[in-house]
N, C-alpha and C positions, 0 to 999 in steps of 0.2 A: 504493498499499499503506500509504503513511503516513496518510491519510486515514483507513482504512479501521480503522489502530491508535486513530486519535483517534475514531473513533465506537464502536469496544468499551470504549475507557477510560471514555467519557461515559454510558456506557450504565448505568443505575441498576439494572438484571437481572442485571450483572456478579457472581458469588456470591464477593464477596471480603469482605462485612460491612457494607458503607456503609449499608445499610438500619438497621443500629443507632443511628444518628446522628440527631439534630436539627437538629445546630448550636446549640444552647441554645436552640431555640424554645420546646420544651415549659416549660422553667423562665422563660423570656419571659412565654409568656400566662399562667403561674400565676400570675406579679409583675403584671398586670394590662395586658400590652403588648395591644394588642385586636388581632383579626386584620386590621382595616381598616390597621393601621401596618406590617403585615410588609413592604410595598413599599420605608418607610422603615428598616426594620430592615437590609433586603437592600442599601438603597442605604451604610447605613453601614459593613457589611460589605466592600462594594466599595471602598469608601474607604478603609479602614483596615486589615482584616483579609486580604484578598483578596492586594492589592500584596506583602505579606511570604511568601504561603504561595506566589503563583505566582511571586515571585524566588526564591523557596528551590529551587522546581523547576527554574527555569532554570538555576541555579549549578551545580545537582548534575548537570544535563543537561550545563553544559560542563566540569565538574571530575571527571567519570564515572572517569576511569581513574588517579586520584590520590587515593589512600585517607587520606594524612593532610589534605587539602585538604578532603576531605569530612567529616572529625570536626570542622575547625574551621567549616564549613558548619554542621553539627548543633549547636554552640555558640551561634554567631551566630542559628539561628532559635529555638534555645530562650532566648536572653535576651529574643528579640522577643515570646516567648509564655509570660509570667509565670505563667499558670494552670496548674496541675498537671493539672487535669480534663483541659483541651485538650491538654496535651503528650501526656497519657497516653490520650485517644482517636486522637490523631494518629498514635502510636507502634502502637494496635492494629489500627486501619485499613491502616497502612504495612505490618505484619505478614501480614495476608490478601492485599493486594496482590503481597508478595514470594513468597509461597507460589505464586499464578498463574504470577508472572515466572520461579520456577524450572523450572517446567513447560514454559512457552510460548518463554521467551527466558532459555536455561540460562547463569549467569554474569552475568546484567546486574545483577544486584543482588549488590554483595560481602557476605560474612560480617560482622558486628558484635557485639560484645558485648552489646549492646541495640539491640531491632528500630529501623530507619529511620524517621523519619517518613513519614506518606503524602506531603507534597509532593514529598520527596526520593526516593522509591521511582518516581515518577511520573517525575520527570526521568531518573533512571536507566534507566527502561524506554524513555524518550524516544531517550537516547543511544544505545540498543542496537538502537532500531529506525528511527530516521530522523526521528521526528518533529522537526517545525520549531519552534524556539523560540518563535513567535508563537502556533502552534497551540496550543503547551502552556499557554501564559497563557491563550489563551481556553478550553483546557479546566479547568485548573485554576477559572476565575468561572464558569463553565457549572455544575460539580460542586457548588461553594458553593452556588450559587442553586437546582439542581434539589434539594439536600437539604433547603433548608429550603421548598421547596416542595411537597414530597411529604409531609414531615411534616407541615405544615399542614393537608394533605387528611385525614391522618388523626386529628389532633387538635380539628379546628374545620372537618368535611365541608361542604364548598363545591363551586361549581362547576369544576369543573378548568380550564374555559377560563381563567379568571381566574390558577389557579396557572402557566397558561404566560405568561400576559402580565408576571406578575411576573419570569419567569427573562427573559424576553426584555430586558425595560426594565433589570433588574440587570445583564445582559453587554452591552449597550449603554452602560452607563457606565463599563466596565472599557477597552472596545473601543480608547480614545484611547488609552490607557497601554498597549497592546500591544506596541509599537516599542520602548519606552523600556525596560521590564521585559526584554523578548527579547534587549536588548543586554547586560545584566550580566554581569560577568566577575568582579567582585572580592565576597567574601562580605561586607566591610565596608561595601560600598554596599548592602547589601540595604535594602528601606525598612524604617522604624522609627517605628510609632506605636501609641499604644497606645487600647483599648476598655475602661475598668475596668466600664461596666456588663454588657459582654457575657462579660468575663471572671468576673465575680459571680454572673452567670446558668450560666455552665457550672460553676463550682463548689457552687452552691447545688444545680444538677440531679445533679451527682454523690451527693449526700447524701441524695437521694429515696429513700423505701424504697418506694414505688409510682411508677412511671412507664412510659411506653410505649417510652422510648427510653434507650440508655444514656447518651447524651450530648446 
């Protein structure tokens, strides 16, 4: 059943609003990132941003029964996500996923004053459904990569096989880190790195008056 849950959450057709995000690819392409460089863009995300998201999900899974610890984790995640646009889209996506969880896994996502970000909701669902921590890390990596690849096909239509290859290559970069991230238990040990260019693209995209994706 755990594998089925992972497959469900990884499905881009899941109606929770993930299709509104390009992971800032739309702004990056407007800023002269070429389609041929998307593989490098994904590699950067896997090296810097995805470990933060995956680690947050793993920690939410571990701390699911401790509301105070979850709030502490939210603060640690926010400190490592300085772009307001990135935080806002993570919360919007988390809210959509939490609505799904309320029907399928009642009680999995505790109420909060403001929406939990998407990686935390994924972790809370993982705790409720028995999803393995390493599977959760791979799920977060796949979700990030396929979001970019799917957006690329809309923004710069090309061969879908190329997009598949981009996703597989990106996920392969994360796989050696899966066990280490899956072992996280303390929010203070959440990976901490910055990607100012990607943060800038996220902020720029939030200001575009004409765009295909919200973020």
